[in-house]
One Martini backbone bead per residue (centre of mass of N, CA, C, O) as a GRO file, in nm:
protein
  262
    1MET     BB    1  -0.540  -2.633   0.007
    2THR     BB    2  -0.442  -2.365   0.147
    3ALA     BB    3  -0.388  -2.033   0.116
    4ALA     BB    4  -0.108  -2.040   0.248
    5GLN     BB    5   0.009  -2.266   0.068
    6THR     BB    6  -0.037  -2.131  -0.200
    7PHE     BB    7   0.134  -1.879  -0.147
    8ARG     BB    8   0.401  -2.025  -0.098
    9ARG     BB    9   0.419  -2.169  -0.380
   10LEU     BB   10   0.437  -1.896  -0.552
   11HIS     BB   11   0.764  -1.875  -0.453
   12GLN     BB   12   0.923  -2.127  -0.588
   13ASP     BB   13   0.838  -2.032  -0.885
   14GLY     BB   14   0.867  -1.802  -1.087
   15LEU     BB   15   0.639  -1.508  -1.123
   16LEU     BB   16   0.491  -1.297  -0.893
   17ILE     BB   17   0.226  -1.081  -0.976
   18LEU     BB   18   0.151  -0.758  -0.809
   19PRO     BB   19  -0.064  -0.488  -0.839
   20ASN     BB   20  -0.214  -0.387  -0.597
   21ALA     BB   21  -0.436  -0.314  -0.343
   22TRP     BB   22  -0.693  -0.075  -0.172
   23ASP     BB   23  -0.962  -0.238  -0.229
   24ALA     BB   24  -1.216  -0.432  -0.322
   25ALA     BB   25  -1.225  -0.356  -0.625
   26SER     BB   26  -0.919  -0.392  -0.688
   27ALA     BB   27  -0.915  -0.688  -0.607
   28ALA     BB   28  -1.128  -0.792  -0.808
   29LEU     BB   29  -0.978  -0.698  -1.061
   30SER     BB   30  -0.725  -0.870  -1.024
   31VAL     BB   31  -0.864  -1.144  -1.032
   32ALA     BB   32  -1.007  -1.107  -1.309
   33ALA     BB   33  -0.717  -1.064  -1.457
   34GLY     BB   34  -0.528  -1.315  -1.301
   35ALA     BB   35  -0.442  -1.306  -1.024
   36LYS     BB   36  -0.288  -1.523  -0.780
   37ALA     BB   37  -0.271  -1.263  -0.597
   38VAL     BB   38  -0.316  -1.042  -0.313
   39ALA     BB   39  -0.190  -0.711  -0.249
   40THR     BB   40  -0.123  -0.456  -0.051
   41THR     BB   41  -0.117  -0.101  -0.017
   42SER     BB   42  -0.049   0.116   0.226
   43ALA     BB   43  -0.095   0.377   0.076
   44GLY     BB   44  -0.369   0.315  -0.060
   45VAL     BB   45  -0.523   0.251   0.199
   46ALA     BB   46  -0.476   0.519   0.338
   47TRP     BB   47  -0.609   0.698   0.124
   48ALA     BB   48  -0.892   0.555   0.132
   49LEU     BB   49  -0.904   0.640   0.458
   50GLY     BB   50  -0.767   0.943   0.489
   51TRP     BB   51  -0.446   0.893   0.480
   52PRO     BB   52  -0.125   0.900   0.502
   53ASP     BB   53   0.156   0.778   0.439
   54GLY     BB   54   0.270   0.631   0.754
   55ALA     BB   55   0.026   0.619   0.889
   56HIS     BB   56  -0.221   0.520   1.144
   57PRO     BB   57  -0.489   0.392   1.101
   58PRO     BB   58  -0.752   0.300   1.235
   59GLU     BB   59  -0.781  -0.020   1.310
   60PRO     BB   60  -1.079  -0.077   1.234
   61ASP     BB   61  -1.045   0.031   0.944
   62LEU     BB   62  -0.820  -0.154   0.849
   63LEU     BB   63  -0.957  -0.429   0.907
   64ALA     BB   64  -1.207  -0.376   0.734
   65ALA     BB   65  -1.053  -0.347   0.468
   66LEU     BB   66  -0.933  -0.633   0.469
   67GLU     BB   67  -1.199  -0.788   0.475
   68ARG     BB   68  -1.298  -0.681   0.199
   69ILE     BB   69  -1.063  -0.786   0.031
   70VAL     BB   70  -1.094  -1.085   0.099
   71ARG     BB   71  -1.381  -1.114  -0.007
   72ALA     BB   72  -1.318  -1.017  -0.303
   73ALA     BB   73  -1.094  -1.249  -0.353
   74GLY     BB   74  -1.179  -1.505  -0.218
   75ASP     BB   75  -0.960  -1.774  -0.296
   76THR     BB   76  -0.751  -1.559  -0.301
   77PRO     BB   77  -0.469  -1.471  -0.178
   78VAL     BB   78  -0.368  -1.251   0.101
   79SER     BB   79  -0.161  -0.962   0.140
   80ALA     BB   80  -0.020  -0.742   0.392
   81ASP     BB   81   0.071  -0.414   0.453
   82VAL     BB   82   0.232  -0.325   0.785
   83GLU     BB   83   0.496  -0.219   0.774
   84GLY     BB   84   0.623  -0.203   1.115
   85GLY     BB   85   0.353  -0.266   1.302
   86PHE     BB   86   0.312   0.002   1.484
   87SER     BB   87   0.579  -0.096   1.647
   88ASP     BB   88   0.864  -0.177   1.869
   89ASP     BB   89   0.702  -0.418   1.987
   90PRO     BB   90   0.684  -0.747   1.930
   91ALA     BB   91   0.422  -0.808   2.090
   92GLU     BB   92   0.245  -0.591   1.954
   93VAL     BB   93   0.285  -0.686   1.666
   94THR     BB   94   0.171  -0.969   1.706
   95ALA     BB   95  -0.113  -0.884   1.796
   96PHE     BB   96  -0.179  -0.728   1.540
   97VAL     BB   97  -0.128  -0.959   1.331
   98ARG     BB   98  -0.344  -1.143   1.437
   99ARG     BB   99  -0.575  -0.954   1.349
  100VAL     BB  100  -0.504  -0.960   1.055
  101ALA     BB  101  -0.531  -1.272   1.017
  102ASP     BB  102  -0.841  -1.275   1.101
  103THR     BB  103  -0.930  -1.161   0.807
  104GLY     BB  104  -0.752  -1.381   0.602
  105VAL     BB  105  -0.467  -1.332   0.600
  106VAL     BB  106  -0.140  -1.495   0.477
  107GLY     BB  107   0.029  -1.220   0.456
  108ILE     BB  108   0.329  -1.009   0.497
  109ASN     BB  109   0.467  -0.690   0.532
  110LEU     BB  110   0.790  -0.614   0.688
  111GLU     BB  111   0.978  -0.333   0.800
  112ASP     BB  112   1.277  -0.140   0.865
  113GLY     BB  113   1.356   0.112   0.733
  114ALA     BB  114   1.550   0.325   0.952
  115GLY     BB  115   1.607   0.092   1.121
  116PRO     BB  116   1.718  -0.168   1.280
  117ALA     BB  117   1.757  -0.496   1.200
  118GLU     BB  118   1.708  -0.620   1.482
  119ALA     BB  119   1.415  -0.526   1.514
  120LEU     BB  120   1.295  -0.693   1.284
  121ALA     BB  121   1.396  -0.970   1.378
  122ASP     BB  122   1.231  -0.971   1.642
  123LYS     BB  123   0.954  -0.959   1.507
  124ILE     BB  124   0.975  -1.214   1.337
  125ALA     BB  125   1.027  -1.416   1.565
  126ALA     BB  126   0.759  -1.363   1.713
  127LEU     BB  127   0.569  -1.435   1.481
  128LYS     BB  128   0.669  -1.729   1.425
  129ALA     BB  129   0.613  -1.835   1.711
  130ALA     BB  130   0.296  -1.774   1.686
  131LEU     BB  131   0.227  -1.853   1.351
  132GLY     BB  132   0.416  -1.957   1.154
  133ALA     BB  133   0.313  -2.104   0.847
  134ASP     BB  134   0.040  -1.929   0.834
  135LEU     BB  135   0.265  -1.696   0.780
  136PHE     BB  136   0.389  -1.479   0.541
  137VAL     BB  137   0.712  -1.329   0.568
  138ASN     BB  138   0.800  -1.018   0.429
  139ALA     BB  139   1.109  -0.874   0.416
  140ARG     BB  140   1.169  -0.534   0.433
  141CYS     BB  141   1.437  -0.357   0.264
  142ASP     BB  142   1.556   0.001   0.259
  143LEU     BB  143   1.841   0.063   0.142
  144TRP     BB  144   1.768   0.164  -0.154
  145LEU     BB  145   1.515   0.339  -0.117
  146ARG     BB  146   1.683   0.532   0.110
  147GLY     BB  147   1.995   0.535   0.088
  148ILE     BB  148   2.157   0.350   0.286
  149GLY     BB  149   2.450   0.421   0.294
  150PRO     BB  150   2.703   0.323   0.124
  151ALA     BB  151   2.706   0.198  -0.189
  152GLU     BB  152   2.971   0.010  -0.165
  153THR     BB  153   2.827  -0.142   0.117
  154ARG     BB  154   2.530  -0.238   0.072
  155MET     BB  155   2.554  -0.542   0.014
  156GLU     BB  156   2.681  -0.618   0.282
  157GLU     BB  157   2.440  -0.520   0.452
  158ALA     BB  158   2.230  -0.697   0.321
  159ALA     BB  159   2.351  -0.968   0.407
  160ARG     BB  160   2.327  -0.917   0.709
  161ARG     BB  161   2.020  -0.876   0.721
  162VAL     BB  162   1.925  -1.137   0.587
  163ALA     BB  163   2.047  -1.326   0.795
  164LEU     BB  164   1.866  -1.228   1.024
  165TYR     BB  165   1.588  -1.286   0.887
  166ARG     BB  166   1.628  -1.584   0.839
  167ALA     BB  167   1.681  -1.668   1.135
  168ALA     BB  168   1.389  -1.556   1.226
  169GLY     BB  169   1.187  -1.664   0.960
  170ALA     BB  170   1.182  -1.560   0.693
  171ASP     BB  171   1.023  -1.607   0.361
  172GLY     BB  172   1.104  -1.318   0.244
  173LEU     BB  173   1.236  -1.063   0.006
  174PHE     BB  174   1.218  -0.703   0.012
  175MET     BB  175   1.381  -0.482  -0.249
  176PRO     BB  176   1.341  -0.177  -0.291
  177GLY     BB  177   1.509  -0.003  -0.573
  178VAL     BB  178   1.601  -0.238  -0.742
  179THR     BB  179   1.753  -0.283  -1.099
  180GLU     BB  180   2.018  -0.431  -1.112
  181GLU     BB  181   2.134  -0.729  -1.206
  182ALA     BB  182   2.372  -0.782  -1.012
  183THR     BB  183   2.211  -0.717  -0.755
  184VAL     BB  184   1.984  -0.915  -0.789
  185GLN     BB  185   2.160  -1.176  -0.799
  186ALA     BB  186   2.287  -1.134  -0.520
  187LEU     BB  187   2.014  -1.149  -0.368
  188VAL     BB  188   1.928  -1.429  -0.460
  189ASP     BB  189   2.185  -1.572  -0.322
  190LEU     BB  190   2.067  -1.535  -0.017
  191GLY     BB  191   1.782  -1.743  -0.034
  192LEU     BB  192   1.539  -1.560  -0.074
  193PRO     BB  193   1.261  -1.470  -0.200
  194LEU     BB  194   1.246  -1.224  -0.448
  195ASN     BB  195   1.131  -0.884  -0.414
  196LEU     BB  196   1.012  -0.635  -0.630
  197LEU     BB  197   0.981  -0.303  -0.742
  198ALA     BB  198   0.830  -0.120  -0.957
  199ARG     BB  199   1.028  -0.004  -1.238
  200ALA     BB  200   1.129   0.138  -1.528
  201ALA     BB  201   1.424  -0.014  -1.524
  202LEU     BB  202   1.287  -0.270  -1.550
  203PRO     BB  203   1.226  -0.552  -1.684
  204ASP     BB  204   1.068  -0.809  -1.780
  205ALA     BB  205   0.936  -1.098  -1.666
  206ALA     BB  206   1.126  -1.299  -1.808
  207THR     BB  207   1.389  -1.172  -1.706
  208LEU     BB  208   1.333  -1.190  -1.403
  209ARG     BB  209   1.316  -1.494  -1.396
  210ASP     BB  210   1.609  -1.540  -1.495
  211TRP     BB  211   1.730  -1.389  -1.237
  212GLY     BB  212   1.526  -1.508  -0.984
  213VAL     BB  213   1.271  -1.374  -0.949
  214ARG     BB  214   0.950  -1.415  -0.749
  215ARG     BB  215   0.858  -1.098  -0.714
  216LEU     BB  216   0.617  -0.839  -0.826
  217SER     BB  217   0.550  -0.501  -0.730
  218ALA     BB  218   0.356  -0.206  -0.760
  219GLY     BB  219   0.241  -0.089  -0.520
  220SER     BB  220   0.122   0.246  -0.556
  221ASN     BB  221   0.080   0.277  -0.866
  222MET     BB  222  -0.222   0.205  -0.918
  223ALA     BB  223  -0.348   0.408  -0.729
  224ALA     BB  224  -0.212   0.660  -0.851
  225ALA     BB  225  -0.328   0.617  -1.137
  226ALA     BB  226  -0.626   0.634  -1.061
  227TYR     BB  227  -0.606   0.920  -0.934
  228GLY     BB  228  -0.490   1.056  -1.185
  229THR     BB  229  -0.735   1.008  -1.363
  230ALA     BB  230  -0.943   1.146  -1.179
  231ASP     BB  231  -0.809   1.422  -1.182
  232ARG     BB  232  -0.825   1.483  -1.485
  233LEU     BB  233  -1.134   1.445  -1.516
  234THR     BB  234  -1.223   1.650  -1.305
  235ARG     BB  235  -1.088   1.903  -1.424
  236ALA     BB  236  -1.226   1.888  -1.699
  237PHE     BB  237  -1.522   1.895  -1.600
  238LEU     BB  238  -1.495   2.172  -1.451
  239THR     BB  239  -1.422   2.327  -1.717
  240ASP     BB  240  -1.637   2.188  -1.959
  241GLY     BB  241  -1.864   1.954  -1.892
  242LEU     BB  242  -1.774   1.701  -2.028
  243SER     BB  243  -1.866   1.350  -2.060
  244GLY     BB  244  -1.698   1.168  -2.252
  245PRO     BB  245  -1.420   1.102  -2.111
  246GLN     BB  246  -1.539   0.946  -1.864
  247ILE     BB  247  -1.694   0.732  -2.026
  248GLU     BB  248  -1.449   0.618  -2.188
  249ALA     BB  249  -1.273   0.544  -1.915
  250ALA     BB  250  -1.473   0.351  -1.810
  251PHE     BB  251  -1.574   0.096  -1.654
  252ASP     BB  252  -1.793  -0.133  -1.679
  253TYR     BB  253  -2.066  -0.133  -1.492
  254GLY     BB  254  -2.167  -0.427  -1.500
  255ALA     BB  255  -1.892  -0.563  -1.452
  256LEU     BB  256  -1.826  -0.426  -1.183
  257ASN     BB  257  -2.079  -0.512  -1.031
  258ALA     BB  258  -2.031  -0.822  -1.062
  259LEU     BB  259  -1.767  -0.831  -0.881
  260MET     BB  260  -1.952  -0.767  -0.606
  261THR     BB  261  -2.112  -1.060  -0.624
  262ARG     BB  262  -2.036  -1.250  -0.329
   0.00000   0.00000   0.00000
């Protein structure tokens, strides 16, 4: 079974939990911890490359980062968050995603953002025509994340968008910002494997499985938590010069080094 086939099967039942990686080391840590797949966080990758979230890091840097993540993940399938494909032209998005797929990535997140649903549907259709089943396309819909449109008609708009994305060939639906059970189950009923973004208001994995959710992503949370820890330790070290806190918080040197020997 290919990595692409494995990744697709992981969405058929159960709950695929994705801690989200931003560099080779975080990908290796996820695999060592038992992650069944690795997915990137666009924000985390951008930060690691020295860019803000939403910017387009130089393509050679981005592709090189994905290559390192794929290498660190070994046989574990990798999906990349490519935001909106960094273009409004479906042909340009397809050409870019081909280069992403050449790094060994077997899935992508592609988002509508604040743009029209038809634009994302056109991109998905072009991608599926070019790459077919070799690439899992997770259509991210930002209605709840961005608070788009009146709350009372948001589900109706979601159904309209998802119908467009399904018809275009989307393999999954990512609806960040949703936490309420009734909304989740209504989205599950739209027919695409549902991916949620980790939020404090969400219940545990067993409950999400019972609701019918097929994928749960940490998004930028893990990267932000790692940088938050580094920030606290850095500030404390600059203040008091004490070595103990950073040594106590550190991942074992030998174990971390061993994860990089692929």
